SERO-4910 file (N, C-alpha, C, O; in steps of 0.05 Angstrom, whole numbers):
BEGIN
 pado doro    nc1    nc2    nc3   cac1   cac2   cac3    cc1    cc2    cc3    oc1    oc2    oc3
  Met    A   7476    599  -1562   7494    618  -1549   7503    604  -1523   7487    592  -1508
  Gly    A   7528    606  -1519   7540    592  -1496   7541    610  -1472   7537    634  -1472
  Tyr    A   7549    596  -1451   7551    610  -1426   7571    633  -1427   7564    655  -1417
  Pro    A   7595    630  -1438   7613    652  -1439   7602    675  -1456   7606    698  -1450
  Glu    A   7588    667  -1477   7577    688  -1494   7556    703  -1479   7554    727  -1481
  Leu    A   7540    689  -1464   7519    701  -1448   7531    720  -1427   7521    742  -1422
  Leu    A   7552    711  -1415   7565    728  -1395   7576    754  -1408   7574    776  -1397
  Arg    A   7588    751  -1431   7598    774  -1445   7576    794  -1452   7579    818  -1449
  Val    A   7553    784  -1462   7531    801  -1469   7520    814  -1443   7514    838  -1444
  Leu    A   7518    799  -1422   7509    811  -1397   7528    832  -1386   7520    853  -1376
  Glu    A   7553    826  -1389   7574    846  -1380   7572    871  -1396   7573    893  -1385
  Glu    A   7569    868  -1423   7567    892  -1440   7541    907  -1432   7541    932  -1432
  Glu    A   7520    893  -1427   7495    906  -1419   7499    920  -1393   7489    942  -1389
  Ala    A   7512    908  -1374   7517    920  -1347   7534    945  -1350   7529    965  -1337
  Val    A   7554    944  -1368   7572    967  -1372   7555    989  -1384   7558   1013  -1376
  Arg    A   7538    982  -1405   7522   1003  -1417   7503   1015  -1397   7499   1040  -1396
  Glu    A   7490    998  -1380   7472   1009  -1359   7487   1025  -1339   7476   1046  -1330
  Ala    A   7510   1017  -1331   7526   1032  -1312   7534   1059  -1324   7532   1080  -1310
  Arg    A   7542   1059  -1349   7549   1084  -1363   7524   1102  -1365   7526   1126  -1360
  Ala    A   7501   1091  -1371   7477   1106  -1374   7469   1118  -1346   7461   1141  -1344
  Val    A   7471   1102  -1325   7465   1111  -1299   7484   1133  -1291   7477   1154  -1279
  Arg    A   7510   1129  -1297   7531   1149  -1290   7525   1175  -1306   7527   1196  -1294
  Glu    A   7519   1173  -1331   7513   1197  -1347   7488   1211  -1337   7487   1235  -1335
  Ala    A   7467   1195  -1330   7443   1207  -1319   7449   1220  -1293   7439   1242  -1287
  Gly    A   7466   1208  -1277   7474   1219  -1251   7489   1245  -1255   7485   1265  -1241
  Leu    A   7507   1246  -1275   7522   1270  -1281   7504   1292  -1291   7506   1315  -1283
  Arg    A   7485   1284  -1308   7466   1304  -1318   7449   1315  -1295   7444   1339  -1293
  Glu    A   7440   1297  -1277   7424   1305  -1254   7440   1323  -1235   7430   1343  -1225
  Ala    A   7465   1316  -1231   7483   1332  -1214   7487   1359  -1227   7486   1380  -1213
  Ala    A   7491   1360  -1253   7495   1386  -1267   7469   1403  -1264   7471   1427  -1260
  Arg    A   7446   1390  -1268   7421   1404  -1265   7417   1415  -1237   7409   1438  -1234
  Ile    A   7424   1399  -1217   7421   1407  -1189   7440   1430  -1183   7433   1450  -1170
  Val    A   7465   1428  -1193   7485   1450  -1189   7475   1475  -1203   7477   1497  -1191
  Glu    A   7465   1473  -1227   7456   1496  -1242   7432   1508  -1227   7430   1533  -1225
  Glu    A   7413   1492  -1218   7390   1502  -1203   7398   1515  -1177   7388   1536  -1170
  Ala    A   7417   1502  -1163   7427   1514  -1138   7441   1541  -1144   7438   1560  -1129
  Gly    A   7456   1542  -1166   7469   1567  -1174   7448   1589  -1180   7452   1612  -1171
  Arg    A   7427   1582  -1194   7406   1602  -1199   7392   1611  -1173   7387   1634  -1169
  Ala    A   7386   1592  -1156   7374   1598  -1130   7392   1616  -1113   7384   1635  -1101
  Ala    A   7418   1609  -1113   7437   1625  -1098   7439   1653  -1110   7441   1673  -1095
  Gly    A   7440   1655  -1136   7441   1681  -1149   7416   1698  -1143   7418   1722  -1137
  Ala    A   7393   1685  -1144   7368   1699  -1138   7368   1708  -1109   7360   1730  -1102
  Ala    A   7377   1691  -1091   7379   1698  -1062   7398   1721  -1058   7393   1740  -1043
  Arg    A   7421   1719  -1072   7441   1741  -1070   7430   1767  -1080   7433   1788  -1068
  Glu    A   7416   1766  -1103   7404   1791  -1114   7383   1802  -1096   7381   1826  -1092
  Ala    A   7367   1784  -1084   7346   1793  -1065   7359   1806  -1041   7350   1826  -1031
  Phe    A   7380   1793  -1031   7394   1804  -1007   7406   1831  -1014   7404   1850   -998
  Val    A   7419   1834  -1037   7432   1859  -1045   7410   1880  -1048   7413   1903  -1040
  Ala    A   7388   1873  -1061   7366   1892  -1065   7355   1901  -1038   7349   1925  -1034
  Arg    A   7351   1882  -1019   7341   1889   -993   7361   1907   -978   7353   1927   -965
  Glu    A   7386   1901   -980   7407   1918   -967   7407   1946   -979   7410   1966   -965
  Arg    A   7405   1947  -1006   7404   1973  -1019   7380   1989  -1010   7383   2013  -1003
  Ala    A   7357   1976  -1008   7333   1990  -1000   7335   2000   -971   7328   2022   -964
  Glu    A   7346   1983   -954   7350   1991   -926   7371   2013   -924   7367   2032   -908
  Ala    A   7392   2012   -939   7412   2033   -939   7400   2059   -949   7406   2080   -939
  Glu    A   7384   2057   -970   7371   2081   -981   7351   2093   -960   7350   2117   -957
  Gly    A   7337   2075   -946   7319   2084   -925   7335   2098   -903   7327   2119   -892
  Arg    A   7358   2087   -895   7375   2099   -874   7385   2126   -884   7386   2146   -869
  Arg    A   7393   2127   -910   7404   2152   -921   7382   2173   -921   7387   2196   -913
  Arg    A   7358   2166   -930   7336   2185   -930   7329   2194   -902   7324   2218   -897
  Gly    A   7329   2175   -883   7324   2182   -855   7345   2202   -845   7338   2221   -830
  Ala    A   7370   2197   -851   7391   2214   -842   7388   2242   -854   7392   2262   -841
  Ile    A   7382   2243   -880   7378   2269   -894   7354   2284   -881   7356   2308   -876
  Glu    A   7332   2269   -876   7309   2282   -864   7316   2292   -835   7307   2313   -827
  Ala    A   7331   2276   -821   7339   2284   -794   7356   2309   -795   7353   2327   -778
  Leu    A   7375   2310   -814   7391   2334   -817   7375   2358   -825   7379   2380   -814
  Ala    A   7356   2354   -843   7339   2376   -851   7322   2386   -828   7319   2410   -824
  Leu    A   7311   2367   -812   7295   2375   -789   7313   2390   -768   7304   2410   -757
  Glu    A   7337   2380   -764   7355   2394   -745   7362   2422   -755   7364   2441   -740
  Arg    A   7366   2424   -781   7372   2450   -793   7349   2469   -789   7352   2492   -782
  Glu    A   7324   2459   -794   7301   2476   -790   7297   2484   -761   7291   2507   -755
  Arg    A   7303   2466   -743   7301   2473   -714   7322   2494   -707   7315   2513   -693
  Thr    A   7346   2491   -718   7367   2510   -712   7359   2537   -724   7363   2558   -710
  Leu    A   7349   2538   -748   7341   2563   -760   7318   2576   -745   7318   2600   -741
  Leu    A   7299   2559   -737   7277   2570   -721   7287   2582   -694   7278   2603   -686
  Phe    A   7305   2567   -681   7316   2577   -656   7331   2604   -661   7328   2623   -646
  Glu    A   7347   2605   -683   7361   2630   -689   7342   2653   -695   7347   2675   -686
  Arg    A   7321   2647   -710   7301   2668   -716   7288   2677   -690   7284   2701   -687
  Arg    A   7280   2658   -673   7268   2666   -648   7287   2683   -631   7278   2703   -619
  Lys    A   7312   2676   -631   7332   2691   -616   7335   2719   -629   7336   2739   -614
  Leu    A   7336   2721   -655   7338   2747   -668   7313   2764   -662   7316   2788   -656
  Leu    A   7290   2752   -662   7265   2767   -656   7266   2777   -627   7258   2799   -621
  Glu    A   7275   2759   -609   7276   2767   -581   7297   2789   -577   7292   2808   -562
  Asp    A   7320   2787   -590   7341   2808   -589   7330   2834   -600   7334   2856   -588
  Leu    A   7315   2833   -622   7303   2856   -633   7283   2869   -614   7283   2893   -610
  Arg    A   7266   2852   -602   7247   2863   -582   7261   2876   -559   7252   2898   -550
  Gln    A   7282   2864   -549   7297   2876   -527   7309   2903   -535   7310   2922   -519
  Glu    A   7319   2904   -559   7331   2929   -569   7310   2951   -572   7315   2974   -565
  Ile    A   7287   2943   -581   7265   2963   -584   7257   2973   -556   7254   2997   -552
  Val    A   7254   2955   -537   7247   2963   -509   7269   2982   -499   7262   3002   -486
  Arg    A   7294   2976   -504   7316   2993   -494   7314   3021   -506   7319   3041   -493
  Arg    A   7307   3022   -532   7306   3048   -546   7280   3064   -540   7279   3088   -545
  Leu    A   7260   3051   -530   7234   3064   -525   7237   3087   -504   7224   3107   -507
  Ala    A   7254   3083   -485   7257   3103   -464   7266   3129   -476   7258   3151   -468
  Ala    A   7284   3128   -496   7294   3152   -509   7272   3164   -528   7274   3188   -535
  Ala    A   7252   3148   -536   7231   3159   -553   7210   3175   -538   7194   3189   -551
  Gly    A   7210   3173   -512   7190   3187   -496   7196   3217   -495   7219   3225   -498
  Ser    A   7175   3232   -489   7178   3261   -486   7154   3271   -470   7134   3256   -467
  Ala    A   7155   3295   -460   7133   3307   -446   7109   3310   -464   7086   3305   -456
  Glu    A   7113   3316   -490   7092   3319   -509   7078   3292   -514   7053   3291   -515
  Leu    A   7094   3271   -516   7082   3244   -520   7066   3236   -496   7043   3226   -499
  Asp    A   7077   3240   -472   7062   3233   -447   7035   3249   -446   7015   3237   -439
  Ala    A   7036   3275   -453   7011   3291   -453   6991   3280   -473   6968   3278   -467
  Arg    A   7001   3274   -497   6982   3263   -518   6970   3237   -509   6946   3233   -513
  Leu    A   6986   3218   -498   6976   3193   -489   6956   3196   -466   6936   3182   -464
  Leu    A   6962   3214   -448   6944   3219   -425   6917   3230   -436   6896   3222   -426
  Ala    A   6918   3247   -456   6893   3258   -467   6877   3235   -480   6852   3236   -480
  Glu    A   6890   3215   -491   6876   3192   -503   6862   3175   -482   6840   3165   -487
  Val    A   6874   3171   -458   6862   3153   -439   6842   3167   -420   6827   3154   -407
  Leu    A   6843   3194   -419   6825   3208   -400   6795   3201   -404   6781   3198   -384
  Pro    A   6785   3199   -428   6757   3192   -432   6749   3165   -420   6726   3160   -414
  Glu    A   6768   3147   -417   6762   3120   -406   6761   3120   -376   6753   3100   -364
  Leu    A   6770   3141   -363   6774   3141   -334   6748   3147   -318   6745   3136   -296
  Gly    A   6731   3163   -328   6707   3170   -312   6715   3189   -290   6737   3201   -290
  Asp    A   6697   3193   -270   6702   3211   -248   6716   3195   -226   6716   3171   -225
  Gly    A   6727   3210   -207   6740   3197   -184   6769   3204   -184   6781   3214   -203
  Pro    A   6782   3197   -162   6810   3204   -159   6827   3186   -178   6822   3162   -182
  Ile    A   6848   3198   -188   6867   3183   -205   6895   3191   -198   6901   3213   -188
  Glu    A   6914   3173   -204   6942   3180   -201   6954   3175   -229   6951   3154   -241
  Val    A   6968   3195   -239   6981   3194   -265   7011   3193   -261   7023   3209   -248
  Ile    A   7023   3172   -273   7052   3169   -271   7064   3174   -299   7057   3160   -318
  Val    A   7082   3193   -301   7093   3202   -326   7124   3200   -324   7135   3195   -303
  Asp    A   7137   3203   -347   7166   3204   -347   7176   3228   -331   7162   3248   -329
  Pro    A   7199   3225   -319   7210   3248   -305   7212   3273   -324   7222   3271   -346
  Gly    A   7203   3295   -314   7203   3320   -329   7177   3325   -345   7174   3347   -357
  Ala    A   7159   3306   -345   7134   3309   -360   7111   3316   -342   7088   3316   -350
  Glu    A   7117   3321   -316   7095   3326   -297   7078   3350   -304   7054   3349   -303
  Asp    A   7091   3373   -311   7076   3397   -317   7058   3394   -341   7036   3403   -341
  Ala    A   7068   3381   -362   7052   3376   -386   7027   3359   -379   7006   3363   -390
  Ala    A   7031   3339   -361   7008   3322   -353   6988   3339   -337   6964   3336   -341
  Arg    A   6998   3357   -320   6979   3373   -305   6963   3392   -323   6939   3397   -318
  Arg    A   6976   3401   -344   6961   3419   -363   6939   3403   -377   6917   3413   -381
  Val    A   6944   3378   -384   6924   3361   -397   6901   3356   -377   6878   3356   -385
  Leu    A   6908   3351   -352   6887   3345   -332   6870   3370   -326   6847   3368   -318
  Gly    A   6881   3394   -331   6866   3419   -328   6854   3423   -300   6832   3432   -298
  Gly    A   6868   3416   -279   6858   3421   -252   6837   3401   -244   6821   3407   -226
  Arg    A   6836   3378   -256   6816   3357   -249   6819   3350   -219   6840   3346   -209
  Ala    A   6796   3350   -206   6795   3344   -177   6804   3316   -172   6795   3297   -186
  Gly    A   6820   3311   -152   6828   3285   -144   6850   3273   -162   6854   3249   -161
  Ala    A   6862   3289   -178   6883   3279   -197   6910   3285   -185   6916   3308   -179
  Ala    A   6927   3265   -183   6955   3269   -174   6973   3261   -196   6968   3241   -210
  Val    A   6995   3275   -200   7015   3269   -220   7041   3264   -206   7050   3280   -189
  Arg    A   7054   3243   -214   7081   3238   -204   7099   3227   -226   7089   3216   -246
  Ala    A   7125   3229   -222   7144   3220   -242   7151   3191   -236   7153   3182   -213
  Ala    A   7155   3176   -258   7164   3148   -255   7194   3148   -247   7207   3168   -251
  Pro    A   7204   3127   -236   7232   3126   -228   7251   3130   -252   7273   3140   -248
  Ala    A   7243   3121   -275   7261   3123   -299   7244   3128   -323   7220   3120   -324
  Pro    A   7255   3141   -344   7239   3146   -368   7232   3120   -382   7249   3101   -383
  Arg    A   7208   3118   -393   7200   3095   -408   7182   3102   -431   7176   3085   -448
  Gly    A   7173   3127   -432   7155   3136   -453   7127   3128   -447   7121   3105   -442
  Gly    A   7109   3147   -447   7081   3141   -441   7072   3146   -413   7088   3156   -397
  Val    A   7047   3139   -407   7036   3145   -381   7023   3119   -370   7016   3101   -384
  Glu    A   7020   3120   -344   7006   3099   -330   6987   3113   -311   6994   3131   -297
  Val    A   6961   3105   -312   6941   3118   -296   6928   3097   -278   6920   3076   -287
  Val    A   6927   3104   -252   6915   3087   -232   6889   3100   -223   6890   3122   -212
  Ala    A   6867   3086   -226   6841   3097   -218   6829   3075   -200   6816   3057   -210
  Gly    A   6832   3078   -174   6823   3057   -156   6839   3032   -160   6864   3032   -158
  Arg    A   6826   3010   -166   6840   2985   -172   6847   2982   -201   6861   2963   -209
  Arg    A   6837   2999   -217   6841   2998   -246   6867   3012   -253   6872   3034   -245
  Val    A   6883   2998   -270   6908   3010   -279   6908   3010   -309   6905   2989   -322
  Leu    A   6911   3034   -321   6913   3036   -350   6943   3042   -356   6953   3063   -351
  Asp    A   6955   3022   -368   6984   3024   -375   6986   3031   -404   6983   3014   -422
  Asp    A   6991   3057   -410   6995   3066   -437   7023   3075   -441   7029   3095   -455
  Thr    A   7042   3060   -430   7070   3066   -434   7079   3052   -460   7066   3034   -470
  Leu    A   7100   3062   -471   7110   3050   -497   7117   3021   -494   7111   3005   -512
  Pro    A   7130   3012   -472   7135   2983   -469   7109   2967   -468   7108   2945   -479
  Ala    A   7088   2977   -455   7063   2963   -454   7050   2962   -481   7038   2942   -489
  Arg    A   7051   2984   -496   7040   2984   -523   7055   2964   -541   7043   2950   -557
  Leu    A   7081   2963   -538   7097   2944   -553   7089   2916   -546   7085   2899   -564
  Glu    A   7085   2910   -520   7077   2884   -511   7050   2876   -524   7047   2853   -532
  Arg    A   7032   2894   -525   7005   2888   -537   7007   2885   -568   6993   2868   -579
  Ala    A   7025   2900   -580   7027   2898   -610   7046   2876   -619   7046   2868   -642
  Trp    A   7063   2866   -601   7084   2848   -609   7074   2823   -623   7086   2815   -643
  Pro    A   7053   2810   -615   7044   2786   -630   7039   2791   -659   7046   2774   -676
  Asp    A   7028   2814   -666   7023   2821   -694   7049   2828   -708   7055   2820   -730
  Leu    A   7065   2844   -694   7091   2852   -705   7110   2828   -709   7124   2826   -729
  Glu    A   7109   2810   -690   7127   2787   -691   7122   2770   -716   7141   2761   -729
  Gly    A   7097   2767   -723   7090   2751   -747   7101   2765   -772   7113   2752   -790
  Asp    A   7098   2791   -774   7108   2806   -797   7139   2805   -798   7151   2801   -819
  Leu    A   7151   2808   -775   7180   2807   -774   7191   2779   -780   7211   2776   -794
  Ala    A   7177   2759   -771   7185   2731   -777   7183   2727   -807   7200   2713   -819
  Ala    A   7162   2737   -820   7159   2734   -849   7182   2748   -863   7192   2737   -883
  Leu    A   7190   2771   -854   7214   2784   -865   7239   2768   -862   7255   2766   -881
  Leu    A   7242   2756   -839   7266   2739   -835   7265   2714   -853   7286   2706   -864
  Leu    A   7242   2703   -857   7239   2680   -875   7246   2687   -904   7258   2672   -919
  Glu    A   7237   2711   -912   7244   2720   -939   7273   2724   -943   7284   2717   -964
  Glu    A   7287   2734   -922   7316   2738   -924   7331   2711   -924   7351   2709   -937
  Gly    A   7320   2691   -909   7333   2665   -907   7334   2651   -933   7345   2629   -934
***
């Protein structure tokens, strides 16, 4: 084999090796691009999933905040309704009073008073009925309140027995309020 023949064989071998290297390089480049595409797709999917989860969390948080605000508003409105109702009851209690009611309430508190001077405060116009209940008790004074309120108030020394309708309502209100609130919740 001569020198030109050797050069031709070497050249063909170099071309084959260059082609093989180029093909291997193209295959490696294709593999790298494909791998990078898969990694980018996975990263994109992870990013989208994370964004969806965060958006869902924000949406749930907003819904919970709205529900909480709605509950607060309803609670405030119920409290306002209960307070308005209580004020209306207090306003109407004065009309519910009578001389007979004052006499009956005075008769209820008399056993708690013991002996000694007392002052009985009744609705205007109920003084005579209160005096009849007292039956001439020594040291008992009866006077009319400035305005009707229903019920009696008895002062015995430093002790004050308030058996007026507004005082009775005030004592009963915590129990009544719970029942009334339950009724409001049923209606809601």
